[in-house]
C-alpha positions as CSV (number, residue, x, y, z in Angstrom):
1,M,8.7,-10.7,19.3
2,A,5.1,-9.8,18.3
3,R,3.0,-11.1,15.5
4,H,1.7,-8.7,12.9
5,L,-0.7,-9.3,10.0
6,I,-0.6,-6.7,7.4
7,T,-2.8,-6.3,4.3
8,S,-2.9,-3.7,1.6
9,A,-6.1,-2.9,-0.3
10,I,-6.1,-5.2,-3.2
11,P,-5.8,-3.5,-6.6
12,Y,-8.2,-4.1,-9.4
13,I,-7.0,-6.4,-12.1
14,N,-8.0,-3.9,-14.9
15,G,-4.6,-2.5,-16.0
16,I,-1.5,-1.1,-14.5
17,K,-1.9,1.2,-11.6
18,H,-0.5,4.8,-11.3
19,L,1.7,6.2,-8.5
20,G,-1.3,7.5,-6.6
21,N,-2.6,3.9,-6.3
22,L,0.8,2.8,-5.1
23,V,1.2,5.3,-2.3
24,G,-2.3,4.9,-1.1
25,S,-1.9,1.3,0.1
26,Q,0.8,-1.1,-1.1
27,L,3.9,1.1,-0.6
28,P,3.2,2.3,3.0
29,A,2.1,-1.2,3.9
30,D,5.5,-2.5,2.6
31,L,7.3,0.2,4.6
32,Y,5.6,-0.9,7.8
33,A,6.2,-4.6,7.1
34,R,9.9,-4.1,6.4
35,Y,10.3,-2.1,9.6
36,L,8.6,-4.7,11.7
37,R,10.7,-7.5,10.2
38,A,13.8,-5.4,10.8
39,R,12.8,-5.1,14.5
40,G,12.5,-8.9,14.7
41,H,8.8,-9.3,14.7
42,E,6.9,-12.1,12.9
43,V,5.1,-10.6,9.9
44,L,2.6,-11.9,7.4
45,F,2.1,-9.3,4.6
46,L,-0.6,-10.2,2.1
47,C,-2.0,-8.6,-1.0
48,A,-3.8,-9.9,-4.1
49,T,-5.4,-8.8,-7.3
50,D,-9.1,-8.0,-7.2
51,E,-10.3,-10.0,-10.2
52,H,-14.1,-10.1,-10.2
53,G,-16.8,-7.7,-11.1
54,T,-17.5,-5.3,-13.9
55,P,-14.0,-3.8,-14.2
56,A,-12.5,-7.1,-15.0
57,E,-15.2,-8.0,-17.6
58,L,-15.0,-4.6,-19.3
59,A,-11.2,-4.6,-19.4
60,A,-11.1,-8.1,-20.8
61,A,-13.7,-7.2,-23.5
62,K,-11.6,-4.2,-24.5
63,A,-8.5,-6.4,-24.7
64,G,-10.4,-9.0,-26.8
65,K,-9.6,-11.8,-24.4
66,P,-11.6,-14.2,-22.3
67,V,-11.9,-12.7,-18.8
68,A,-10.1,-15.6,-17.1
69,E,-7.2,-15.4,-19.5
70,Y,-7.0,-11.6,-19.1
71,C,-7.0,-11.8,-15.3
72,A,-4.2,-14.5,-15.3
73,E,-2.1,-12.3,-17.6
74,M,-2.6,-9.1,-15.6
75,H,-2.0,-10.8,-12.3
76,A,1.5,-11.8,-13.6
77,V,2.0,-8.2,-14.8
78,Q,1.0,-6.7,-11.5
79,A,3.1,-9.2,-9.6
80,R,6.2,-8.4,-11.7
81,I,5.7,-4.6,-11.2
82,A,5.2,-5.1,-7.5
83,D,8.5,-7.0,-7.3
84,G,10.0,-4.1,-9.3
85,F,9.0,-1.7,-6.6
86,R,10.4,-4.2,-4.0
87,L,7.0,-4.8,-2.4
88,S,7.8,-7.6,0.0
89,F,4.5,-9.5,0.0
90,D,4.7,-12.9,1.7
91,H,2.1,-13.8,-0.9
92,F,0.4,-12.0,-3.8
93,G,-2.8,-13.8,-4.3
94,R,-5.9,-13.8,-6.6
95,S,-9.5,-13.2,-5.6
96,S,-10.5,-15.6,-8.3
97,S,-8.7,-18.4,-6.5
98,P,-10.6,-21.6,-5.5
99,Q,-9.8,-20.8,-1.9
100,N,-11.6,-17.5,-2.1
101,R,-14.6,-19.0,-3.9
102,A,-15.1,-21.6,-1.2
103,L,-14.6,-19.1,1.7
104,T,-16.9,-16.5,0.2
105,Q,-19.7,-19.1,-0.2
106,S,-19.0,-20.3,3.3
107,F,-19.4,-16.8,4.7
108,A,-22.7,-16.3,2.8
109,V,-24.1,-19.5,4.3
110,A,-23.0,-18.4,7.8
111,L,-24.7,-15.0,7.3
112,A,-27.8,-16.7,6.1
113,K,-28.0,-19.0,9.1
114,A,-27.6,-15.9,11.3
115,G,-30.6,-14.3,9.6
116,L,-28.6,-11.6,8.0
117,I,-29.3,-12.3,4.3
118,R,-32.6,-11.5,2.8
119,E,-33.9,-12.1,-0.8
120,V,-35.1,-9.0,-2.4
121,T,-37.1,-8.7,-5.6
122,E,-36.2,-5.3,-7.1
123,K,-36.3,-3.4,-10.2
124,Q,-32.9,-3.1,-12.0
125,M,-31.7,-1.3,-15.0
126,Y,-32.1,-3.3,-18.2
127,S,-30.4,-2.3,-21.4
128,V,-32.7,-2.9,-24.3
129,A,-29.8,-2.4,-26.8
130,D,-27.5,-4.8,-24.9
131,A,-30.3,-7.3,-24.1
132,R,-29.1,-7.7,-20.5
133,F,-29.4,-6.4,-17.0
134,L,-26.7,-3.9,-16.2
135,P,-24.8,-4.3,-12.9
136,D,-24.2,-1.0,-11.2
137,R,-20.7,-0.5,-12.7
138,Y,-22.1,-1.0,-16.2
139,I,-24.0,2.2,-15.8
140,E,-22.6,5.7,-15.7
141,G,-24.3,9.1,-15.4
142,T,-24.3,12.3,-13.5
143,C,-24.0,12.2,-9.7
144,P,-27.0,13.8,-8.0
145,N,-24.8,14.8,-5.1
146,C,-21.9,16.7,-6.8
147,G,-22.7,16.8,-10.5
148,F,-19.7,14.7,-11.6
149,D,-20.7,13.4,-15.0
150,S,-18.9,10.0,-14.9
151,A,-20.3,8.7,-11.6
152,R,-20.8,4.9,-11.5
153,G,-24.0,3.1,-10.5
154,D,-22.5,2.1,-7.2
155,Q,-20.4,5.1,-6.1
156,C,-19.2,8.5,-7.3
157,D,-15.5,8.6,-7.5
158,N,-15.5,12.3,-7.1
159,C,-17.4,12.7,-3.8
160,T,-17.3,9.0,-2.7
161,K,-21.1,9.0,-2.1
162,Q,-22.7,5.5,-2.3
163,L,-25.2,5.4,-5.1
164,D,-27.7,3.1,-6.8
165,P,-28.0,3.2,-10.6
166,T,-31.5,4.7,-10.3
167,D,-30.0,7.7,-8.5
168,L,-28.0,8.7,-11.5
169,I,-29.1,11.6,-13.8
170,N,-29.0,10.7,-17.5
171,P,-27.8,7.1,-17.0
172,R,-26.2,5.3,-19.9
173,S,-24.8,1.8,-20.6
174,V,-21.1,1.5,-20.3
175,I,-21.2,-1.4,-22.8
176,S,-22.9,0.4,-25.7
177,G,-23.4,4.0,-24.5
178,S,-27.1,3.5,-25.0
179,T,-29.6,5.5,-22.9
180,D,-32.4,3.1,-23.8
181,L,-32.6,1.7,-20.3
182,E,-35.7,0.5,-18.4
183,L,-36.4,-0.9,-15.0
184,R,-37.2,-4.7,-14.9
185,E,-37.7,-7.0,-12.0
186,T,-34.9,-9.3,-10.8
187,K,-34.1,-11.0,-7.5
188,H,-30.9,-10.4,-5.4
189,L,-29.4,-11.2,-2.0
190,Y,-29.0,-8.4,0.5
191,L,-26.7,-8.3,3.5
192,R,-28.7,-6.9,6.4
193,Q,-26.0,-4.4,7.5
194,S,-28.6,-2.3,9.3
195,A,-29.1,-5.1,11.8
196,L,-25.5,-4.8,12.8
197,K,-25.3,-1.0,13.0
198,D,-25.1,-0.7,16.8
199,E,-22.5,-3.4,17.0
200,L,-20.4,-1.8,14.2
201,A,-20.8,1.6,15.9
202,A,-19.6,0.3,19.2
203,W,-16.6,-1.4,17.5
204,I,-15.6,1.7,15.6
205,D,-16.0,3.8,18.8
206,S,-13.6,1.5,20.6
207,K,-10.8,2.4,18.0
208,S,-9.8,5.7,19.6
209,D,-6.3,5.4,18.1
210,W,-7.5,5.2,14.5
211,P,-6.7,8.1,12.1
212,I,-9.3,10.8,12.0
213,L,-9.7,10.2,8.3
214,T,-10.7,6.6,8.9
215,T,-13.2,7.2,11.7
216,S,-14.8,10.3,10.1
217,I,-15.6,8.4,6.9
218,A,-16.9,5.4,8.8
219,K,-19.1,7.5,11.0
220,K,-20.4,9.5,8.1
221,W,-21.6,6.3,6.4
222,L,-23.1,5.1,9.7
223,N,-25.0,8.2,10.5
224,D,-25.6,10.4,7.5
225,G,-29.1,10.5,6.0
226,D,-30.9,7.2,6.7
227,G,-27.8,5.7,8.2
228,L,-26.3,2.3,7.4
229,Q,-28.3,0.6,4.7
230,D,-28.7,-3.1,3.7
231,R,-26.4,-3.9,0.8
232,G,-27.0,-6.0,-2.3
233,I,-24.4,-8.6,-2.4
234,T,-25.2,-10.3,-5.8
235,R,-25.0,-9.0,-9.3
236,D,-26.1,-10.2,-12.8
237,L,-22.7,-11.2,-14.1
238,H,-21.0,-14.3,-15.3
239,W,-17.5,-13.7,-13.9
240,G,-17.3,-14.1,-10.2
241,V,-18.1,-16.3,-7.2
242,P,-21.3,-18.1,-8.1
243,A,-24.2,-17.2,-5.8
244,Q,-26.0,-20.5,-6.5
245,F,-24.0,-23.4,-5.3
246,E,-24.3,-26.8,-3.6
247,G,-25.4,-26.2,0.0
248,A,-26.8,-22.7,-0.6
249,P,-29.8,-21.9,1.5
250,W,-31.7,-20.2,-1.4
251,T,-32.7,-21.0,-4.9
252,G,-33.2,-18.9,-8.0
253,M,-29.7,-17.3,-8.0
254,E,-28.5,-19.0,-11.2
255,G,-26.6,-16.7,-13.4
256,K,-25.7,-14.4,-10.6
257,V,-22.4,-13.9,-8.7
258,F,-21.5,-12.3,-5.4
259,Y,-20.8,-8.6,-5.6
260,V,-17.1,-7.9,-5.9
261,W,-17.1,-5.9,-2.7
262,F,-18.4,-8.9,-0.8
263,D,-15.8,-11.4,-2.0
264,A,-12.8,-9.1,-2.4
265,P,-12.1,-8.4,1.3
266,I,-12.6,-12.1,2.0
267,E,-9.6,-12.7,-0.2
268,Y,-7.4,-11.3,2.6
269,I,-8.2,-14.5,4.5
270,A,-8.2,-16.7,1.4
271,C,-4.8,-15.3,0.5
272,A,-3.3,-16.7,3.6
273,Q,-4.7,-20.1,2.6
274,E,-3.1,-19.7,-0.8
275,W,0.1,-18.8,0.9
276,V,0.0,-22.1,2.8
277,D,-1.1,-24.1,-0.3
278,A,1.8,-22.6,-2.3
279,G,4.2,-24.1,0.3
280,K,5.3,-20.8,1.8
281,G,3.7,-21.2,5.2
282,D,2.4,-24.0,7.4
283,D,-0.6,-22.6,9.3
284,W,-2.8,-19.8,8.0
285,E,-5.5,-20.2,10.7
286,R,-3.2,-19.0,13.5
287,W,-3.2,-15.6,11.7
288,W,-7.0,-15.4,11.1
289,R,-8.9,-17.4,13.6
290,T,-9.1,-16.4,17.2
291,D,-9.8,-19.9,18.3
292,K,-6.5,-21.0,16.6
293,G,-4.2,-18.4,18.2
294,A,-4.9,-15.2,16.3
295,D,-5.8,-13.4,19.5
296,D,-2.2,-12.4,19.8
297,V,-2.0,-11.0,16.3
298,T,-2.1,-7.3,15.6
299,Y,-3.9,-6.8,12.2
300,T,-3.2,-3.6,10.3
301,Q,-4.9,-2.6,7.0
302,F,-3.6,0.1,4.5
303,M,-5.9,1.7,2.0
304,G,-7.0,4.9,0.2
305,K,-9.9,6.8,1.7
306,D,-12.3,5.6,-1.0
307,N,-11.9,2.0,0.4
308,V,-12.6,3.0,4.0
309,P,-16.4,2.4,4.0
310,F,-16.1,-1.2,2.9
311,H,-13.3,-2.0,5.4
312,T,-14.9,-0.3,8.4
313,L,-18.5,-1.4,7.7
314,S,-19.2,-4.0,5.0
315,F,-16.3,-6.4,5.7
316,P,-16.6,-6.1,9.5
317,A,-20.3,-6.8,9.1
318,T,-19.5,-9.9,7.2
319,I,-17.1,-11.1,9.9
320,L,-19.2,-10.1,12.9
321,G,-22.4,-11.4,11.3
322,S,-20.9,-14.8,10.6
323,N,-20.7,-15.5,14.3
324,E,-17.4,-17.3,13.6
325,P,-14.1,-16.6,15.3
326,W,-12.4,-14.5,12.6
327,K,-9.8,-11.9,13.4
328,L,-11.1,-8.3,13.1
329,V,-8.7,-5.5,12.0
330,D,-7.0,-3.6,14.8
331,Y,-5.9,-0.5,12.9
332,I,-6.8,1.0,9.6
333,K,-4.3,3.4,8.1
334,S,-6.1,5.4,5.4
335,F,-4.7,7.9,2.9
336,N,-6.0,10.8,1.0
337,Y,-5.4,11.2,-2.7
338,L,-2.2,12.0,-4.6
339,N,-2.8,14.3,-7.4
340,Y,-0.7,14.9,-10.5
341,D,0.9,18.1,-11.6
342,G,-2.0,20.5,-11.3
343,G,-4.7,17.9,-11.9
344,Q,-5.6,14.3,-11.2
345,F,-4.0,11.0,-12.1
346,S,-6.3,9.5,-14.7
347,T,-6.2,5.8,-15.7
348,S,-8.8,6.4,-18.4
349,R,-6.9,9.3,-19.9
350,G,-3.4,7.9,-19.2
351,R,-2.5,11.1,-17.4
352,G,0.3,10.8,-14.9
353,V,3.0,8.3,-14.2
354,F,2.1,4.6,-14.1
355,M,4.0,2.0,-12.2
356,D,5.6,0.3,-15.2
357,Q,6.6,3.6,-16.7
358,A,8.2,4.8,-13.5
359,L,10.4,1.8,-13.3
360,E,11.5,2.4,-16.9
361,I,13.0,5.8,-16.2
362,L,14.4,5.4,-12.7
363,P,15.2,2.7,-10.1
364,P,12.5,2.0,-7.5
365,D,14.2,3.7,-4.6
366,Y,13.8,7.1,-6.2
367,W,10.1,6.7,-6.4
368,R,9.8,5.0,-3.0
369,W,11.5,7.9,-1.2
370,W,9.5,10.6,-2.9
371,L,6.2,8.9,-2.5
372,L,6.7,7.9,1.1
373,S,8.2,11.3,2.2
374,H,5.2,13.0,0.6
375,A,2.5,10.5,1.5
376,P,-1.0,12.1,1.5
377,E,-1.8,11.4,5.2
378,T,-3.5,14.5,6.5
379,S,-4.6,16.0,3.2
380,D,-4.4,15.4,-0.5
381,A,-0.8,15.7,-1.9
382,E,0.4,16.6,-5.3
383,F,3.2,15.2,-7.4
384,T,5.1,17.7,-9.5
385,W,8.2,17.0,-11.4
386,E,10.0,20.1,-9.9
387,N,9.3,18.8,-6.4
388,F,10.3,15.3,-7.4
389,Q,13.6,16.5,-8.9
390,A,14.4,18.7,-5.9
391,S,13.6,15.9,-3.3
392,V,15.7,13.3,-5.2
393,N,18.6,15.7,-5.7
394,K,18.7,17.2,-2.2
395,D,17.7,14.3,0.0
396,L,19.1,11.3,-1.8
397,A,22.0,12.7,-3.8
398,D,23.2,15.6,-1.8
399,V,22.5,14.4,1.8
400,L,22.9,10.6,1.7
401,G,24.7,9.9,-1.5
402,N,27.3,12.7,-1.0
403,F,28.0,11.6,2.5
404,V,28.8,8.0,1.4
405,S,30.9,9.2,-1.5
406,R,33.0,11.6,0.5
407,I,33.9,9.4,3.4
408,T,34.6,6.2,1.4
409,K,36.7,8.0,-1.2
410,F,38.7,9.9,1.5
411,C,39.4,6.7,3.4
412,R,40.5,4.9,0.3
413,A,42.9,7.8,-0.6
414,K,44.4,8.2,2.9
415,F,44.0,4.8,4.7
416,G,43.1,2.3,2.0
417,E,40.0,0.2,1.8
418,T,39.9,-0.9,5.4
419,V,38.5,0.8,8.5
420,P,41.4,2.7,10.0
421,D,42.8,2.3,13.5
422,G,43.7,5.1,15.9
423,G,42.1,7.8,18.1
424,V,39.1,7.8,20.4
425,W,35.9,9.6,20.5
426,G,35.9,13.1,21.9
427,E,33.2,15.5,22.9
428,Q,32.2,16.2,19.3
429,E,31.7,12.5,18.6
430,L,29.8,11.9,21.9
431,T,27.5,14.8,21.1
432,L,26.8,13.3,17.7
433,V,26.1,9.8,19.1
434,N,23.7,11.3,21.7
435,A,21.9,13.3,19.0
436,L,21.6,10.2,16.8
437,A,20.3,8.1,19.8
438,T,17.5,10.7,20.3
439,R,16.7,10.8,16.7
440,L,16.7,7.0,16.4
441,A,14.1,6.8,19.3
442,A,11.9,9.3,17.6
443,Y,12.2,7.5,14.3
444,E,11.3,4.2,15.8
445,T,8.2,5.7,17.5
446,L,7.0,7.3,14.2
447,M,7.5,4.1,12.3
448,A,5.6,2.1,14.9
449,D,2.8,4.7,14.8
450,K,2.8,4.5,11.0
451,E,3.4,8.2,10.7
452,V,4.9,7.9,7.2
453,R,5.9,11.4,6.3
454,K,7.2,12.3,9.7
455,A,9.2,9.1,9.8
456,A,10.8,10.0,6.5
457,G,11.6,13.5,7.9
458,E,13.2,12.0,10.9
459,L,15.3,9.6,8.8
460,R,16.5,12.5,6.7
461,A,17.4,14.4,9.8
462,I,19.5,11.4,10.9
463,W,21.3,11.6,7.5
464,V,21.9,15.3,8.0
465,L,23.5,14.9,11.4
466,G,26.2,12.8,9.7
467,N,26.8,15.4,7.0
468,E,27.0,18.2,9.6
469,Y,29.5,16.1,11.6
470,L,31.7,15.3,8.6
471,Q,31.7,19.0,7.5
472,S,32.6,20.1,11.0
473,A,35.2,17.4,11.8
474,A,36.7,17.7,8.3
475,P,39.1,14.7,8.5
476,W,40.7,15.9,5.3
477,T,42.0,18.8,7.3
478,T,42.6,17.0,10.6
479,I,44.9,14.5,8.9
480,K,47.4,17.2,8.2
481,T,48.1,17.6,11.9
482,D,46.6,14.6,13.7
483,T,46.5,11.3,11.8
484,D,45.0,9.3,14.7
485,R,42.1,11.7,15.1
486,A,41.5,11.7,11.4
487,A,41.4,7.9,11.5
488,M,38.8,8.0,14.3
489,Q,36.7,10.5,12.4
490,T,36.9,8.4,9.3
491,R,36.1,5.2,11.2
492,L,33.0,6.9,12.6
493,G,32.0,8.0,9.2
494,L,32.2,4.5,7.8
495,N,30.1,3.2,10.7
496,L,27.6,5.9,9.9
497,I,27.1,4.4,6.5
498,R,26.3,1.0,8.0
499,F,24.0,2.7,10.5
500,Y,22.2,4.7,7.8
501,A,21.8,1.6,5.6
502,V,20.1,-0.4,8.3
503,L,17.7,2.4,9.2
504,S,17.0,3.2,5.6
505,Q,16.1,-0.3,4.5
506,P,12.3,0.1,4.9
507,F,12.3,3.2,2.6
508,I,15.1,2.5,0.1
509,P,15.8,-1.2,0.2
510,D,18.0,-1.5,-2.9
511,A,20.3,1.4,-1.9
512,A,20.5,0.1,1.6
513,A,21.5,-3.4,0.5
514,E,24.1,-2.0,-1.9
515,L,25.6,0.1,1.0
516,L,25.7,-2.9,3.4
517,T,27.4,-5.0,0.7
518,A,30.0,-2.3,0.1
519,M,30.6,-2.1,3.8
520,R,30.7,-5.9,4.0
521,A,28.0,-5.7,6.6
522,E,25.2,-7.7,5.0
523,G,22.6,-8.8,7.6
524,A,23.5,-6.1,10.0
525,P,20.8,-6.0,12.7
526,W,18.7,-3.0,13.8
527,P,20.7,-0.8,16.2
528,E,19.5,-1.3,19.7
529,D,22.1,1.1,21.0
530,A,23.4,3.9,18.8
531,G,26.8,4.0,20.4
532,V,27.4,0.3,20.0
533,A,26.2,0.4,16.4
534,L,28.5,3.2,15.5
535,A,31.5,1.2,16.6
536,A,30.4,-2.1,14.9
537,L,33.0,-1.9,12.0
538,A,36.2,-2.4,13.8
539,P,39.7,-1.3,12.6
540,G,40.9,-3.6,9.8
541,H,37.4,-4.3,8.5
542,G,37.4,-4.2,4.7
543,F,35.0,-2.3,2.5
544,A,34.6,-1.2,-1.1
545,V,33.9,2.3,-2.4
546,P,30.3,2.0,-3.7
547,E,29.2,3.3,-7.1
548,V,27.2,6.5,-7.1
549,T,24.3,5.8,-4.7
550,F,21.9,8.2,-6.3
551,A,22.4,10.2,-9.5
552,K,20.9,13.6,-9.7
553,I,18.0,14.4,-12.0
554,A,19.0,16.9,-14.7
555,D,16.7,19.7,-15.8
556,E,16.6,18.2,-19.3
557,Q,15.4,14.9,-17.9
558,R,12.7,16.6,-15.8
559,E,11.4,18.6,-18.8
560,D,11.3,15.5,-21.0
561,W,9.3,13.5,-18.4
562,Q,6.9,16.4,-17.9
563,T,6.1,16.4,-21.5
564,R,6.0,12.6,-21.9
565,F,3.6,12.0,-19.0
566,A,1.2,14.9,-19.6
567,G,-1.2,13.1,-21.9
568,L,-2.4,9.8,-23.1
569,R,-0.3,6.6,-22.7
570,G,1.3,5.6,-26.0
């Protein structure tokens, strides 16, 4: 049994996320966590809400609520939706927690002692109309790199280029829309990332098994232009981890907080402390500190490609620069973007399907299957309602659901609701079992390698094998001349349901649980041997014919949803 630490990129607190956000981090992380648990490994799966910084302040102001109150409410909303999608976090924390505040400040002190924080007096945008300095995300304008007209002062969402507010063309205040901006002097703390460039480059080079998407983005940031730059880690905001605190090795930082991208990744560690403090675990340090046993932990992060620079450079710089024995990530699984029906998902315009809306119209397994089987791993992917309908109807209803319905109803009609006795496997059955054993091994390899789409394809191929066998064996025909052989074929079919349910749990946990309950096989273990697993339900074992596992999506439903989710949220 191995130990696996898994973290998903933590979602911003500002509102409910769309399906593109879900498939880019939390959902594949959950798939991997569920698979590892099913194989008997010890897993700690952590996520949280990212509650500091400009997005939280702006969203709270728009909602007319104090920012702390807004964040508490939205954390509860996001936690409920995560549960709705069956995301199996061991803990879903908050970056505004006392644990994260203390740990962030501790890291800052350690970095300062290592000579990696410098004070910089700089000129920053000041909005005359708003009578305040504007943090980078309070400024929008045109990206000088790609021409995108809604680039933020820290990064362009269109081309992912890192920016400073002064880089923007025609900058404006997000608060008031005013263009009456001027540069004024202010003082901030900078993390000397450039001093760690060689160490970071060597570390990234050592990760030869990382996805090309991950390493290419990291190396681009390391080497393009002037290379890795020092990064400001404080902002002129009120909501966040205070940059001036007891024991701080600097002065003059009153009224400033740490930059959200400094404290947010530290929440991964603090989240484990929250997990223990909530009474769910008994030792968080054995997962995070190499001097406390974390050397034998494999740490995997899941995220969208826009988060890669911070997780391959800034957060590792924080950990390495602290000179403290913290666990570094072993593998970063990054994803491209999921687009929506000919365009982009848009939170601001409400375009696309948001997580709460998805759960209102269909159970989570429908969404989990489509998103994971179409995960944007090697390139951007696109959600279309036609593709979604076809995938649900063909994969879930026709292949898996139809198999379950046919064999259970046939058995009930001819043998009753118990596994029938009689007959032994012949050449056809042995061929099937061997094929399933080969597919199972391939499926396990793909799941271990976090090849999400390919693993979904292999699982579907396993379902198809059962359908092909059932169609060929045709126990409804066999029973006319050979009752024992028909009983054997039926018994194998019922065992296939149990087999499928266990293998399918990481993808479609609700349906898998329902099938295991129907087969009275709750808690069935992962099959170590296909042949043994396919004889697990012995003659006389009772079962129930399950309800329809997956209902087909009708054209009328698809057309209604296409119209409903084309524009602004109501």
